[in-house]
N, C-alpha and C positions, 0 to 999 in steps of 0.2 A: 807315475810311470810315463815313459814316452813311447812305449811299444805300440806300433800301429799308427802313430801320429806323425805327420810330416814335421821335420825340424827345419827351421830356417837356415839357409846357407848364407853366412854373412862375411866370411873371410876366404879369400883365395889362398891356395890355388883350387880352382874348380876343375873337375875332371868328368869327362863323359865317355861312355863306352857304347859301342853298337851292340844291340841285343836282338834276339829273335825268339819267336815262340817255339816250344818243343812239346812233343807228345811224351809224357812220362809214364803213362799206364794205358791199358786198353780194357775194354769190357767184353772182349771175345778173344778167341785164340784156338789153339789146337785142342781137340777133344781128347780127354784122357779118362781112363777108368780109375778106381780108387788105388790101384797099384801103380799108377802113372804110366801104364802102357798107352801109347798113342792109338786112337781109334780112327779107322778110315770112314769114308762117307757111307759105307754100307753097314756100319756098326760093328765092324770086326777089328780085332787087335792087329796091329802091324808088328809081326814078330821081331824082337830085338830093338824096337824103337820106343824110347821113353821121352817124356818131357817134364820139365819142372819150372816153377817160377812164373814170371809175368807172361811168358809165351803161352801158357795155358789159359790165361784170362778168366774172367767170370767168378773169381774167388769171392769177391765182396758183394756180388749181386748188383743192386741198383746204385751203390756208392762205392767209392774207393778210398782207402785210408792211406794217405801219403806216407812214405818211409817204410812200408812193410814189404817191399820187394825182396830184400835179402832174406827176411824171415821165411817168406813163402818158398824161395829158392832152396834154402837150407832144409826146411821141413819136407818139401816135395822131393828134393834130391835124395834125402835119406830114405824115403819110402821107395823111390825108384831103385836105389842101391840094394835095399833089402829084397825087393822083388827079383832083381837080377841074381843075387847070390842064392836065393831059394832054388833057382833053376840049375845051378852048377852042381 
């Protein structure tokens, strides 16, 4: 296997692209309760405000699992929608 091993570049054309670093995930974010209500700095729910996905941060604790952002958004989004519809 050649996965993870550099391969020699022996034949042109050689191409280069400019790249930069990016932040893909965070370890902190908006505080939410189990129903995805956003919690203010006083520990109180902000009525009508919900959050889901990476914006909530802290889901993985001390480590982050790449590629799970959509799964978190879908799962937390569903919880938020269920919470909203229970109030209607």
